[in-house]
Each structure stands twice: as structure tokens, then as C-alpha cells.
gemmi code that builds the backbone of each chain (N, CA, C; Angstrom):
import gemmi

chains = {
    "A": [
        ("MET", (65.818, -10.260, 12.167), (65.067, -11.147, 13.047), (64.659, -12.400, 12.279)),
        ("ASP", (65.183, -13.526, 12.689), (64.866, -14.800, 12.041), (63.536, -15.324, 12.602)),
        ("PRO", (62.500, -15.427, 11.750), (61.180, -15.853, 12.263), (61.221, -17.204, 12.971)),
        ("ASP", (61.999, -18.138, 12.438), (62.068, -19.456, 13.089), (62.652, -19.348, 14.493)),
        ("ALA", (63.646, -18.482, 14.651), (64.252, -18.310, 15.971), (63.277, -17.643, 16.934)),
        ("VAL", (62.529, -16.670, 16.424), (61.526, -16.001, 17.259), (60.455, -17.000, 17.691)),
        ("ALA", (59.994, -17.812, 16.742), (58.956, -18.802, 17.050), (59.446, -19.786, 18.103)),
        ("LYS", (60.660, -20.258, 17.928), (61.200, -21.243, 18.868), (61.351, -20.610, 20.262)),
        ("ALA", (61.837, -19.377, 20.307), (62.005, -18.699, 21.596), (60.650, -18.474, 22.267)),
        ("PHE", (59.648, -18.085, 21.470), (58.315, -17.898, 22.035), (57.792, -19.205, 22.631)),
        ("VAL", (57.911, -20.281, 21.858), (57.361, -21.573, 22.287), (58.048, -22.049, 23.569)),
        ("GLU", (59.357, -21.891, 23.622), (60.070, -22.315, 24.840), (59.621, -21.480, 26.042)),
        ("HIS", (59.481, -20.179, 25.807), (59.030, -19.297, 26.894), (57.606, -19.651, 27.327)),
        ("TYR", (56.750, -19.895, 26.348), (55.343, -20.171, 26.662), (55.199, -21.416, 27.544)),
        ("TYR", (55.819, -22.501, 27.125), (55.613, -23.755, 27.872), (56.392, -23.768, 29.189)),
        ("ARG", (57.524, -23.072, 29.228), (58.248, -22.956, 30.501), (57.374, -22.198, 31.503)),
        ("THR", (56.718, -21.135, 31.039), (55.826, -20.368, 31.912), (54.611, -21.201, 32.294)),
        ("PHE", (54.030, -21.895, 31.325), (52.868, -22.753, 31.596), (53.212, -23.766, 32.683)),
        ("ASP", (54.376, -24.370, 32.588), (54.736, -25.460, 33.496), (55.183, -24.961, 34.871)),
        ("SER", (55.514, -23.673, 34.991), (56.028, -23.172, 36.270), (55.034, -22.234, 36.961)),
        ("SER", (54.366, -21.363, 36.215), (53.437, -20.405, 36.843), (52.420, -19.970, 35.797)),
        ("ARG", (51.384, -20.817, 35.653), (50.404, -20.640, 34.580), (49.774, -19.250, 34.558)),
        ("ALA", (49.540, -18.678, 35.749), (48.873, -17.373, 35.817), (49.687, -16.296, 35.105)),
        ("ALA", (50.998, -16.488, 35.023), (51.857, -15.492, 34.383), (51.673, -15.460, 32.867)),
        ("LEU", (50.943, -16.415, 32.303), (50.693, -16.408, 30.859), (49.815, -15.231, 30.445)),
        ("GLY", (49.104, -14.641, 31.397), (48.208, -13.525, 31.097), (48.898, -12.402, 30.347)),
        ("GLY", (50.158, -12.189, 30.629), (50.902, -11.125, 29.964), (51.097, -11.347, 28.481)),
        ("LEU", (50.859, -12.577, 28.014), (51.046, -12.882, 26.588), (49.767, -12.674, 25.779)),
        ("TYR", (48.650, -12.473, 26.456), (47.358, -12.304, 25.773), (46.854, -10.873, 25.953)),
        ("GLN", (45.885, -10.480, 25.122), (45.224, -9.188, 25.259), (43.703, -9.396, 25.233)),
        ("ASP", (42.945, -8.300, 25.295), (41.487, -8.429, 25.357), (40.904, -9.097, 24.110)),
        ("ALA", (41.548, -8.892, 22.954), (41.033, -9.466, 21.708), (41.453, -10.920, 21.518)),
        ("SER", (42.310, -11.408, 22.400), (42.870, -12.755, 22.215), (41.798, -13.829, 22.349)),
        ("MET", (41.946, -14.872, 21.569), (41.016, -15.998, 21.600), (41.768, -17.286, 21.868)),
        ("LEU", (41.172, -18.111, 22.717), (41.688, -19.456, 22.950), (40.582, -20.449, 22.642)),
        ("THR", (40.894, -21.468, 21.838), (39.985, -22.607, 21.708), (40.716, -23.804, 22.291)),
        ("PHE", (40.235, -24.275, 23.440), (40.912, -25.348, 24.170), (40.024, -26.582, 24.148)),
        ("GLU", (40.422, -27.577, 23.406), (39.615, -28.792, 23.274), (38.170, -28.453, 22.905)),
        ("GLY", (38.024, -27.448, 22.022), (36.708, -27.077, 21.530), (36.022, -25.978, 22.320)),
        ("ASP", (36.496, -25.680, 23.536), (35.930, -24.579, 24.329), (36.496, -23.246, 23.849)),
        ("LYS", (35.628, -22.291, 23.568), (36.071, -20.988, 23.079), (36.055, -19.964, 24.210)),
        ("ILE", (37.186, -19.296, 24.392), (37.348, -18.307, 25.459), (37.971, -17.060, 24.844)),
        ("GLN", (37.510, -15.885, 25.249), (38.090, -14.649, 24.725), (38.555, -13.730, 25.843)),
        ("GLY", (39.730, -13.097, 25.645), (40.253, -12.108, 26.582), (41.282, -12.695, 27.519)),
        ("ALA", (42.301, -11.893, 27.825), (43.425, -12.380, 28.633), (42.953, -12.952, 29.972)),
        ("ALA", (42.065, -12.235, 30.654), (41.658, -12.663, 32.000), (40.920, -14.003, 31.944)),
        ("ALA", (39.997, -14.134, 30.984), (39.230, -15.376, 30.878), (40.121, -16.537, 30.435)),
        ("ILE", (41.100, -16.232, 29.595), (42.007, -17.286, 29.134), (42.864, -17.801, 30.291)),
        ("VAL", (43.383, -16.887, 31.084), (44.187, -17.312, 32.228), (43.324, -18.086, 33.223)),
        ("ALA", (42.084, -17.636, 33.419), (41.187, -18.359, 34.326), (40.963, -19.785, 33.825)),
        ("LYS", (40.787, -19.928, 32.501), (40.590, -21.259, 31.930), (41.829, -22.126, 32.135)),
        ("LEU", (42.990, -21.586, 31.786), (44.218, -22.380, 31.888), (44.506, -22.742, 33.344)),
        ("SER", (44.193, -21.810, 34.254), (44.452, -22.068, 35.675), (43.487, -23.097, 36.241)),
        ("SER", (42.324, -23.240, 35.603), (41.309, -24.161, 36.123), (41.461, -25.582, 35.601)),
        ("LEU", (42.434, -25.809, 34.725), (42.596, -27.165, 34.179), (42.872, -28.132, 35.326)),
        ("PRO", (42.327, -29.351, 35.229), (42.313, -30.244, 36.389), (43.639, -30.970, 36.629)),
        ("PHE", (44.716, -30.218, 36.626), (46.006, -30.787, 37.042), (46.854, -29.631, 37.552)),
        ("GLN", (47.699, -29.915, 38.494), (48.535, -28.854, 39.053), (49.884, -28.804, 38.356)),
        ("GLN", (50.547, -29.930, 38.291), (51.891, -29.926, 37.722), (51.897, -30.629, 36.381)),
        ("CYS", (52.636, -30.062, 35.458), (52.754, -30.684, 34.149), (54.082, -30.281, 33.524)),
        ("ALA", (54.470, -31.025, 32.509), (55.712, -30.712, 31.798), (55.477, -30.943, 30.315)),
        ("HIS", (55.594, -29.875, 29.534), (55.470, -29.981, 28.078), (56.818, -30.346, 27.469)),
        ("ALA", (56.793, -31.234, 26.502), (57.990, -31.512, 25.692), (57.642, -31.171, 24.249)),
        ("ILE", (58.429, -30.324, 23.634), (58.158, -29.858, 22.275), (58.793, -30.831, 21.280)),
        ("ALA", (58.023, -31.267, 20.290), (58.571, -32.142, 19.250), (58.902, -31.340, 17.990)),
        ("THR", (57.957, -30.533, 17.502), (58.194, -29.745, 16.287), (57.635, -28.338, 16.470)),
        ("VAL", (58.281, -27.385, 15.822), (57.802, -25.992, 15.766), (57.901, -25.538, 14.318)),
        ("ASP", (56.788, -25.168, 13.715), (56.777, -24.614, 12.352), (56.242, -23.196, 12.422)),
        ("CYS", (56.743, -22.311, 11.581), (56.184, -20.961, 11.575), (56.124, -20.388, 10.164)),
        ("GLN", (55.175, -19.482, 9.996), (54.984, -18.758, 8.728), (54.499, -17.347, 9.049)),
        ("PRO", (54.878, -16.366, 8.243), (54.272, -15.039, 8.383), (52.798, -15.122, 8.006)),
        ("SER", (51.943, -14.358, 8.724), (50.500, -14.512, 8.510), (49.916, -13.447, 7.597)),
        ("GLY", (50.762, -12.574, 7.042), (50.235, -11.553, 6.139), (50.849, -10.197, 6.421)),
        ("PRO", (50.257, -9.153, 5.840), (50.863, -7.828, 5.908), (50.845, -7.192, 7.298)),
        ("SER", (50.102, -7.762, 8.246), (50.021, -7.155, 9.575), (51.258, -7.438, 10.421)),
        ("GLY", (52.191, -8.224, 9.896), (53.397, -8.527, 10.659), (53.211, -9.654, 11.646)),
        ("GLY", (52.101, -10.356, 11.543), (51.846, -11.469, 12.440), (52.607, -12.717, 12.037)),
        ("MET", (52.596, -13.679, 12.928), (53.321, -14.922, 12.690), (52.495, -16.089, 13.209)),
        ("LEU", (52.380, -17.122, 12.379), (51.691, -18.336, 12.791), (52.716, -19.346, 13.269)),
        ("VAL", (52.459, -19.922, 14.429), (53.380, -20.886, 15.031), (52.591, -22.158, 15.319)),
        ("PHE", (53.088, -23.260, 14.811), (52.387, -24.540, 14.915), (53.296, -25.504, 15.681)),
        ("VAL", (52.778, -26.061, 16.755), (53.595, -26.864, 17.667), (53.003, -28.261, 17.790)),
        ("SER", (53.852, -29.262, 17.794), (53.412, -30.578, 18.240), (54.328, -31.013, 19.370)),
        ("GLY", (53.776, -31.803, 20.275), (54.579, -32.226, 21.408), (53.792, -33.138, 22.313)),
        ("SER", (54.296, -33.294, 23.531), (53.601, -34.138, 24.491), (53.613, -33.464, 25.854)),
        ("LEU", (52.647, -33.880, 26.637), (52.346, -33.226, 27.910), (52.315, -34.310, 28.972)),
        ("GLN", (53.239, -34.205, 29.917), (53.297, -35.189, 31.001), (52.647, -34.602, 32.242)),
        ("LEU", (51.609, -35.266, 32.723), (50.946, -34.821, 33.952), (51.475, -35.637, 35.120)),
        ("VAL", (51.615, -34.996, 36.274), (52.074, -35.708, 37.460), (51.049, -36.777, 37.833)),
        ("GLY", (51.521, -37.976, 38.059), (50.627, -39.068, 38.446), (50.129, -39.878, 37.271)),
        ("GLU", (50.368, -39.415, 36.054), (49.968, -40.175, 34.860), (51.182, -40.926, 34.323)),
        ("GLN", (50.929, -42.157, 33.895), (52.046, -42.972, 33.425), (52.538, -42.514, 32.057)),
        ("HIS", (51.601, -42.194, 31.169), (51.975, -41.881, 29.795), (51.741, -40.401, 29.488)),
        ("PRO", (52.633, -39.798, 28.732), (52.388, -38.419, 28.300), (51.255, -38.378, 27.281)),
        ("LEU", (50.575, -37.233, 27.207), (49.518, -36.993, 26.219), (50.126, -36.225, 25.053)),
        ("LYS", (49.824, -36.642, 23.846), (50.311, -35.891, 22.689), (49.345, -34.728, 22.404)),
        ("PHE", (49.902, -33.631, 21.959), (49.057, -32.473, 21.652), (49.571, -31.749, 20.411)),
        ("SER", (48.682, -30.958, 19.815), (49.054, -29.984, 18.792), (48.453, -28.650, 19.202)),
        ("GLN", (49.152, -27.583, 18.879), (48.689, -26.251, 19.269), (49.172, -25.241, 18.241)),
        ("MET", (48.314, -24.288, 17.935), (48.774, -23.212, 17.058), (48.572, -21.866, 17.739)),
        ("PHE", (49.507, -20.971, 17.490), (49.453, -19.600, 17.997), (49.528, -18.647, 16.815)),
        ("HIS", (48.735, -17.583, 16.887), (48.902, -16.472, 15.946), (49.453, -15.307, 16.759)),
        ("LEU", (50.720, -14.987, 16.531), (51.397, -13.922, 17.266), (51.290, -12.627, 16.482)),
        ("MET", (50.957, -11.556, 17.190), (50.871, -10.237, 16.556), (51.865, -9.306, 17.223)),
        ("PRO", (52.472, -8.419, 16.422), (53.470, -7.509, 16.998), (52.833, -6.462, 17.899)),
        ("THR", (53.528, -6.093, 18.947), (53.106, -4.989, 19.817), (53.926, -3.751, 19.454)),
        ("PRO", (53.446, -2.559, 19.842), (54.228, -1.345, 19.570), (55.615, -1.384, 20.225)),
        ("GLN", (55.769, -2.196, 21.266), (57.052, -2.287, 21.978), (58.039, -3.234, 21.294)),
        ("GLY", (57.650, -3.777, 20.146), (58.569, -4.653, 19.432), (58.517, -6.096, 19.891)),
        ("SER", (57.518, -6.402, 20.706), (57.342, -7.769, 21.160), (56.136, -8.383, 20.428)),
        ("PHE", (55.630, -9.488, 20.917), (54.462, -10.127, 20.321), (53.443, -10.449, 21.403)),
        ("TYR", (52.171, -10.455, 21.020), (51.156, -11.043, 21.893), (50.419, -12.127, 21.107)),
        ("VAL", (49.698, -12.979, 21.840), (48.959, -14.086, 21.227), (47.557, -13.608, 20.884)),
        ("LEU", (47.244, -13.495, 19.597), (45.884, -13.140, 19.184), (45.009, -14.384, 19.090)),
        ("ASN", (45.581, -15.465, 18.568), (44.819, -16.717, 18.400), (45.604, -17.882, 18.998)),
        ("ASP", (44.878, -18.773, 19.639), (45.491, -19.929, 20.294), (44.484, -21.076, 20.182)),
        ("ILE", (44.881, -22.143, 19.530), (44.006, -23.319, 19.413), (44.785, -24.541, 19.878)),
        ("PHE", (44.210, -25.271, 20.820), (44.874, -26.421, 21.437), (44.012, -27.666, 21.272)),
        ("ARG", (44.655, -28.763, 20.904), (43.968, -30.054, 20.844), (44.900, -31.162, 21.316)),
        ("LEU", (44.364, -32.045, 22.135), (45.052, -33.301, 22.414), (44.901, -34.212, 21.204)),
        ("ASN", (45.932, -34.994, 20.926), (45.873, -35.975, 19.832), (45.696, -37.352, 20.447)),
        ("TYR", (44.462, -37.771, 20.518), (44.217, -39.069, 21.145), (44.739, -40.188, 20.272)),
        ("ALA", (45.382, -41.160, 20.904), (45.971, -42.272, 20.138), (44.893, -43.300, 19.807)),
    ],
    "B": [
        ("MET", (26.846, -15.418, 7.803), (27.807, -16.491, 7.522), (28.396, -16.994, 8.836)),
        ("ASP", (28.117, -18.206, 9.176), (28.620, -18.811, 10.403), (30.044, -19.316, 10.158)),
        ("PRO", (31.045, -18.751, 10.865), (32.435, -19.151, 10.605), (32.678, -20.650, 10.774)),
        ("ASP", (32.044, -21.242, 11.787), (32.252, -22.678, 11.985), (31.732, -23.486, 10.799)),
        ("ALA", (30.610, -23.044, 10.237), (30.049, -23.752, 9.084), (30.951, -23.579, 7.863)),
        ("VAL", (31.486, -22.362, 7.699), (32.401, -22.118, 6.578), (33.647, -22.991, 6.723)),
        ("ALA", (34.200, -23.024, 7.937), (35.412, -23.814, 8.172), (35.156, -25.292, 7.884)),
        ("LYS", (34.024, -25.789, 8.349), (33.701, -27.203, 8.153), (33.521, -27.503, 6.666)),
        ("ALA", (32.849, -26.614, 5.962), (32.640, -26.818, 4.521), (33.964, -26.772, 3.774)),
        ("PHE", (34.835, -25.831, 4.157), (36.147, -25.765, 3.512), (36.924, -27.070, 3.738)),
        ("VAL", (36.945, -27.515, 4.978), (37.736, -28.705, 5.317), (37.214, -29.927, 4.552)),
        ("GLU", (35.904, -30.059, 4.508), (35.345, -31.211, 3.777), (35.694, -31.122, 2.296)),
        ("HIS", (35.597, -29.932, 1.727), (35.943, -29.739, 0.319), (37.428, -30.019, 0.075)),
        ("TYR", (38.270, -29.520, 0.977), (39.715, -29.664, 0.802), (40.124, -31.150, 0.762)),
        ("TYR", (39.680, -31.905, 1.748), (40.140, -33.292, 1.815), (39.451, -34.180, 0.773)),
        ("ARG", (38.224, -33.836, 0.419), (37.556, -34.586, -0.655), (38.331, -34.383, -1.957)),
        ("THR", (38.766, -33.134, -2.202), (39.549, -32.853, -3.398), (40.918, -33.539, -3.318)),
        ("PHE", (41.558, -33.454, -2.160), (42.866, -34.101, -1.977), (42.768, -35.587, -2.290)),
        ("ASP", (41.722, -36.231, -1.803), (41.609, -37.679, -1.926), (41.147, -38.118, -3.317)),
        ("SER", (40.602, -37.191, -4.107), (40.090, -37.597, -5.423), (40.939, -37.051, -6.568)),
        ("SER", (41.396, -35.795, -6.478), (42.184, -35.227, -7.577), (43.062, -34.104, -7.026)),
        ("ARG", (44.212, -34.541, -6.482), (45.093, -33.624, -5.753), (45.461, -32.378, -6.555)),
        ("ALA", (45.636, -32.529, -7.867), (46.071, -31.392, -8.683), (45.046, -30.259, -8.666)),
        ("ALA", (43.783, -30.602, -8.415), (42.739, -29.585, -8.401), (42.820, -28.680, -7.178)),
        ("LEU", (43.687, -29.024, -6.211), (43.856, -28.166, -5.035), (44.488, -26.830, -5.391)),
        ("GLY", (45.135, -26.761, -6.551), (45.797, -25.525, -6.965), (44.886, -24.314, -6.940)),
        ("GLY", (43.618, -24.521, -7.228), (42.672, -23.419, -7.235), (42.439, -22.805, -5.869)),
        ("LEU", (42.860, -23.493, -4.812), (42.661, -22.971, -3.451), (43.828, -22.129, -2.969)),
        ("TYR", (44.938, -22.154, -3.710), (46.141, -21.413, -3.309), (46.395, -20.264, -4.286)),
        ("GLN", (47.226, -19.310, -3.845), (47.656, -18.219, -4.726), (49.184, -18.117, -4.672)),
        ("ASP", (49.755, -17.121, -5.386), (51.215, -17.008, -5.440), (51.835, -16.753, -4.068)),
        ("ALA", (51.110, -16.048, -3.206), (51.658, -15.723, -1.882), (51.485, -16.873, -0.888)),
        ("SER", (50.772, -17.916, -1.289), (50.449, -18.994, -0.352), (51.693, -19.753, 0.076)),
        ("MET", (51.687, -20.187, 1.308), (52.796, -20.959, 1.867), (52.297, -22.280, 2.412)),
        ("LEU", (53.073, -23.321, 2.144), (52.813, -24.638, 2.738), (54.064, -25.073, 3.483)),
        ("THR", (53.890, -25.503, 4.724), (54.978, -26.195, 5.423), (54.497, -27.615, 5.648)),
        ("PHE", (55.116, -28.548, 4.939), (54.677, -29.937, 4.965), (55.759, -30.784, 5.624)),
        ("GLU", (55.495, -31.233, 6.838), (56.496, -32.002, 7.586), (57.836, -31.265, 7.621)),
        ("GLY", (57.776, -29.953, 7.773), (58.986, -29.147, 7.890), (59.505, -28.578, 6.588)),
        ("ASP", (59.050, -29.091, 5.453), (59.459, -28.540, 4.150), (58.636, -27.296, 3.832)),
        ("LYS", (59.318, -26.214, 3.474), (58.612, -24.963, 3.177), (58.502, -24.757, 1.678)),
        ("ILE", (57.282, -24.521, 1.214), (57.011, -24.342, -0.216), (56.149, -23.090, -0.371)),
        ("GLN", (56.414, -22.305, -1.404), (55.596, -21.109, -1.627), (55.039, -21.081, -3.038)),
        ("GLY", (53.795, -20.645, -3.171), (53.160, -20.454, -4.469), (52.297, -21.641, -4.860)),
        ("ALA", (51.154, -21.346, -5.492), (50.184, -22.390, -5.820), (50.805, -23.514, -6.647)),
        ("ALA", (51.602, -23.163, -7.667), (52.142, -24.194, -8.557), (53.095, -25.113, -7.800)),
        ("ALA", (53.982, -24.522, -6.994), (54.950, -25.332, -6.246), (54.248, -26.185, -5.187)),
        ("ILE", (53.196, -25.642, -4.597), (52.453, -26.391, -3.577), (51.762, -27.600, -4.210)),
        ("VAL", (51.135, -27.396, -5.346), (50.475, -28.524, -6.016), (51.517, -29.556, -6.454)),
        ("ALA", (52.669, -29.082, -6.933), (53.731, -30.018, -7.326), (54.158, -30.862, -6.131)),
        ("LYS", (54.293, -30.206, -4.969), (54.690, -30.927, -3.755), (53.629, -31.959, -3.362)),
        ("LEU", (52.378, -31.531, -3.329), (51.316, -32.446, -2.909), (51.174, -33.606, -3.896)),
        ("SER", (51.365, -33.296, -5.179), (51.238, -34.349, -6.193), (52.392, -35.332, -6.139)),
        ("SER", (53.526, -34.877, -5.591), (54.725, -35.735, -5.570), (54.787, -36.627, -4.335)),
        ("LEU", (53.820, -36.503, -3.432), (53.873, -37.331, -2.217), (53.828, -38.805, -2.610)),
        ("PRO", (54.571, -39.635, -1.886), (54.798, -41.009, -2.337), (53.649, -41.957, -2.060)),
        ("PHE", (52.452, -41.541, -2.409), (51.311, -42.451, -2.372), (50.311, -41.950, -3.401)),
        ("GLN", (49.560, -42.850, -3.973), (48.582, -42.452, -4.976), (47.216, -42.247, -4.365)),
        ("GLN", (46.760, -43.248, -3.636), (45.414, -43.156, -3.099), (45.445, -42.970, -1.596)),
        ("CYS", (44.576, -42.130, -1.107), (44.499, -41.916, 0.335), (43.079, -41.489, 0.687)),
        ("ALA", (42.780, -41.582, 1.962), (41.467, -41.148, 2.449), (41.663, -40.470, 3.794)),
        ("HIS", (41.315, -39.189, 3.854), (41.382, -38.444, 5.107), (40.081, -38.641, 5.891)),
        ("ALA", (40.217, -38.797, 7.195), (39.051, -38.779, 8.089), (39.253, -37.639, 9.070)),
        ("ILE", (38.285, -36.753, 9.153), (38.397, -35.567, 10.001), (37.893, -35.905, 11.400)),
        ("ALA", (38.689, -35.564, 12.414), (38.245, -35.793, 13.798), (37.715, -34.500, 14.412)),
        ("THR", (38.474, -33.411, 14.314), (38.039, -32.136, 14.894), (38.349, -30.994, 13.932)),
        ("VAL", (37.506, -29.968, 13.956), (37.728, -28.729, 13.205), (37.466, -27.566, 14.158)),
        ("ASP", (38.473, -26.730, 14.380), (38.314, -25.524, 15.194), (38.593, -24.321, 14.314)),
        ("CYS", (37.902, -23.218, 14.541), (38.220, -22.022, 13.761), (38.105, -20.767, 14.590)),
        ("GLN", (38.864, -19.764, 14.201), (38.863, -18.437, 14.820), (39.098, -17.396, 13.733)),
        ("PRO", (38.512, -16.198, 13.881), (38.885, -15.102, 12.986), (40.336, -14.702, 13.273)),
        ("SER", (41.077, -14.345, 12.221), (42.516, -14.087, 12.396), (42.842, -12.613, 12.514)),
        ("GLY", (41.834, -11.743, 12.546), (42.119, -10.318, 12.684), (41.302, -9.494, 11.718)),
        ("PRO", (41.664, -8.221, 11.577), (40.829, -7.286, 10.809), (40.817, -7.551, 9.305)),
        ("SER", (41.696, -8.411, 8.814), (41.744, -8.646, 7.369), (40.623, -9.566, 6.888)),
        ("GLY", (39.823, -10.070, 7.818), (38.732, -10.960, 7.420), (39.167, -12.393, 7.216)),
        ("GLY", (40.372, -12.702, 7.645), (40.882, -14.068, 7.518), (40.315, -14.978, 8.590)),
        ("MET", (40.543, -16.257, 8.396), (40.028, -17.260, 9.317), (41.072, -18.349, 9.493)),
        ("LEU", (41.330, -18.696, 10.742), (42.239, -19.788, 11.053), (41.435, -21.055, 11.273)),
        ("VAL", (41.844, -22.119, 10.617), (41.143, -23.397, 10.710), (42.155, -24.456, 11.133)),
        ("PHE", (41.842, -25.149, 12.201), (42.761, -26.122, 12.795), (42.075, -27.488, 12.742)),
        ("VAL", (42.738, -28.447, 12.144), (42.118, -29.752, 11.883), (42.949, -30.850, 12.535)),
        ("SER", (42.297, -31.820, 13.134), (42.983, -33.061, 13.476), (42.220, -34.201, 12.835)),
        ("GLY", (42.950, -35.242, 12.485), (42.298, -36.360, 11.827), (43.273, -37.475, 11.547)),
        ("SER", (42.874, -38.376, 10.668), (43.750, -39.477, 10.301), (43.693, -39.695, 8.797)),
        ("LEU", (44.749, -40.301, 8.319), (45.008, -40.427, 6.881), (45.287, -41.902, 6.599)),
        ("GLN", (44.412, -42.505, 5.820), (44.576, -43.913, 5.480), (45.189, -44.016, 4.087)),
        ("LEU", (46.337, -44.644, 3.994), (46.978, -44.852, 2.700), (46.675, -46.257, 2.216)),
        ("VAL", (46.487, -46.395, 0.921), (46.226, -47.720, 0.353), (47.443, -48.617, 0.593)),
        ("GLY", (47.193, -49.802, 1.101), (48.271, -50.739, 1.340), (48.856, -50.661, 2.739)),
        ("GLU", (48.464, -49.644, 3.492), (48.937, -49.523, 4.879), (47.849, -50.046, 5.807)),
        ("GLN", (48.296, -50.751, 6.857), (47.313, -51.347, 7.753), (46.662, -50.296, 8.664)),
        ("HIS", (47.494, -49.387, 9.174), (46.993, -48.427, 10.154), (46.951, -47.022, 9.570)),
        ("PRO", (45.921, -46.253, 9.899), (45.911, -44.852, 9.474), (46.972, -44.053, 10.237)),
        ("LEU", (47.419, -42.956, 9.611), (48.362, -42.032, 10.234), (47.573, -40.866, 10.804)),
        ("LYS", (47.885, -40.480, 12.029), (47.210, -39.307, 12.600), (47.930, -38.043, 12.129)),
        ("PHE", (47.155, -37.000, 11.920), (47.772, -35.741, 11.484), (47.069, -34.553, 12.139)),
        ("SER", (47.790, -33.418, 12.124), (47.196, -32.124, 12.457), (47.564, -31.169, 11.338)),
        ("GLN", (46.678, -30.242, 11.040), (46.926, -29.304, 9.952), (46.220, -27.995, 10.273)),
        ("MET", (46.862, -26.898, 9.947), (46.181, -25.610, 10.079), (46.190, -24.867, 8.758)),
        ("PHE", (45.099, -24.177, 8.522), (44.938, -23.337, 7.331), (44.625, -21.912, 7.784)),
        ("HIS", (45.217, -20.961, 7.089), (44.809, -19.561, 7.247), (44.112, -19.168, 5.953)),
        ("LEU", (42.799, -19.006, 6.039), (41.988, -18.666, 4.863), (41.828, -17.162, 4.778)),
        ("MET", (42.009, -16.624, 3.580), (41.821, -15.189, 3.368), (40.717, -14.977, 2.347)),
        ("PRO", (39.916, -13.914, 2.546), (38.801, -13.677, 1.624), (39.304, -13.229, 0.253)),
        ("THR", (38.598, -13.622, -0.789), (38.867, -13.147, -2.144), (37.817, -12.093, -2.501)),
        ("PRO", (38.107, -11.261, -3.489), (37.104, -10.256, -3.912), (35.791, -10.902, -4.359)),
        ("GLN", (35.845, -12.157, -4.753), (34.639, -12.850, -5.236), (33.785, -13.407, -4.087)),
        ("GLY", (34.217, -13.143, -2.836), (33.419, -13.637, -1.717), (33.753, -15.049, -1.308)),
        ("SER", (34.837, -15.576, -1.849), (35.273, -16.905, -1.463), (36.535, -16.774, -0.588)),
        ("PHE", (37.257, -17.844, -0.405), (38.482, -17.833, 0.382), (39.604, -18.526, -0.388)),
        ("TYR", (40.823, -18.101, -0.135), (41.978, -18.888, -0.584), (42.847, -19.197, 0.627)),
        ("VAL", (43.748, -20.158, 0.461), (44.626, -20.578, 1.551), (45.905, -19.758, 1.488)),
        ("LEU", (46.118, -18.889, 2.486), (47.366, -18.139, 2.548), (48.441, -18.948, 3.264)),
        ("ASN", (48.048, -19.622, 4.340), (49.009, -20.418, 5.125), (48.477, -21.823, 5.329)),
        ("ASP", (49.378, -22.783, 5.267), (49.015, -24.196, 5.401), (50.194, -24.894, 6.072)),
        ("ILE", (49.960, -25.453, 7.244), (51.023, -26.188, 7.948), (50.488, -27.574, 8.285)),
        ("PHE", (51.238, -28.591, 7.883), (50.819, -29.990, 8.054), (51.879, -30.752, 8.834)),
        ("ARG", (51.428, -31.546, 9.799), (52.328, -32.449, 10.532), (51.636, -33.768, 10.800)),
        ("LEU", (52.338, -34.844, 10.589), (51.898, -36.138, 11.087), (52.151, -36.178, 12.598)),
        ("ASN", (51.260, -36.846, 13.309), (51.443, -37.019, 14.756), (51.893, -38.448, 15.017)),
        ("TYR", (53.161, -38.619, 15.113), (53.673, -39.973, 15.305), (53.319, -40.473, 16.685)),
        ("ALA", (52.874, -41.724, 16.746), (52.476, -42.303, 18.030), (53.719, -42.761, 18.800)),
    ],
}
model = gemmi.Model(1)
for chain_id, residues in chains.items():
    chain = gemmi.Chain(chain_id)
    for i, (resn, *xyz) in enumerate(residues, 1):
        res = gemmi.Residue()
        res.name, res.seqid = resn, gemmi.SeqId(i, " ")
        for name, pos in zip(("N", "CA", "C"), xyz):
            atom = gemmi.Atom()
            atom.name, atom.element = name, gemmi.Element(name[0])
            atom.pos, atom.b_iso = gemmi.Position(*pos), 0.0
            res.add_atom(atom)
        chain.add_residue(res)
    model.add_chain(chain)
structure = gemmi.Structure()
structure.add_model(model)
structure.setup_entities()
């Protein structure tokens, strides 16, 4: 399993899901999962999905610029660091963002998101 | 110990050291430490310091815009996510950057950097 390939596949899946059916992101989080979104701290899959679903835009399209990944230690986790831009419907210019995910392995051989930190990069 | 206060103190210490005596950053890394700098992957404190020391500028000044942190799991680690800007001597405009650190506790009650990912945010 090539970690870079796993990271890239995760990131593509994450933003494709975000842009098409945000509520479906719940399956990627668990009760211990944490999201810090523009400084707001949220814990647990249900609360995270509620937060993401409540963002004040309906349609958006993420474009990924870079994906970096590193193993996070002996627990088999993986850190994924993304930069990109976010185009909202009705906005002329895309917003640049950075986001990091800490992916942890599940017993089923998949990953869930334990940590998620998102920031817009204001120009 | 307030994690946000620890993260903020670490970040201030890190960039103050970077901007004054980059070689002294070696004390914050260990052999297992990883740095991904603009896509380049480096492992180990000595190689990381060599990389940081070889960057093609002598003087710089980091300005921190945001610091977010989360616990990274049962190992007592902490994820620190930073956005800010980097002013190089002789350059008119600062460069925006994002960086994440995964801090792990040491037996002495301090932290070292296990993971470090840095990206410039091109406008």
C-alpha cells in the first residue's frame, strides 16, 4: 500500500463527497473525531456533519493543488495535508484553503478521520 | 496544561528560533522526525536542519496568523496547524504559508516534532 496513493485517493473521495452530498461525509468520522473549522471546535461524527451541512453555501467545488502525507507514528495513522481552492456558486473568485486530516486505520482495513483542521487562506 | 497555550508557545518558540538561528531547530527534532517541505521529504533531525539551513535566503521573519491544535490520540501527541506569512529580506511582499506539526511528548515532559509539513500558499 503506497501511502501517497492512499492519501490522494482519500482526498479525492473526500472532496467529491463534500461537493456532491455533504451529509455522506459522516461515514468518514467517528465519535472521537475532531474538526476545527475556521477556529470552531466540533467533536463527533454527528456534530461534524451538522457543522459541515450548516455552512452558508449550497453548492461548491473544491480543486486540489497539493497533497502531502506522512505516517503519524506506531498507531498506523497517516497525516494528510492539502492545499487547494474552493469555488462557491455565485462567487467570482475561488477561496484558497489549507486542510489537514489525521487518518486512523479501522479494523476493516479502511481509514477514518480522527483529526480535521480547516482554514481559509485569506489573500 | 492548556493544549492551546502549549501550541501557541511552541509555535512562537519555533519561528523565533527559525528567524534567529535556524541550526538551533535541531533540538526540536529526533531521528524519526519527518519534514515535507514544498513536497521534498526529509527524515531525521540532522537532515532536517541541513535542509532548513540550505534554504536560499539568510534572513526572514515569520508572522503567525492562526494557530489551531488538537490532541492526536492516545499517545499524548498534539497536532498544531499554523497559517501565516514569511517576509524575506529583499522581497517586497511576504509569502503566505501553512504548516502543520505533530508534537510528541518526551520523557522529560517536553515535546519534539515527529511530523512537519510546510507549504507556501501561492496567490
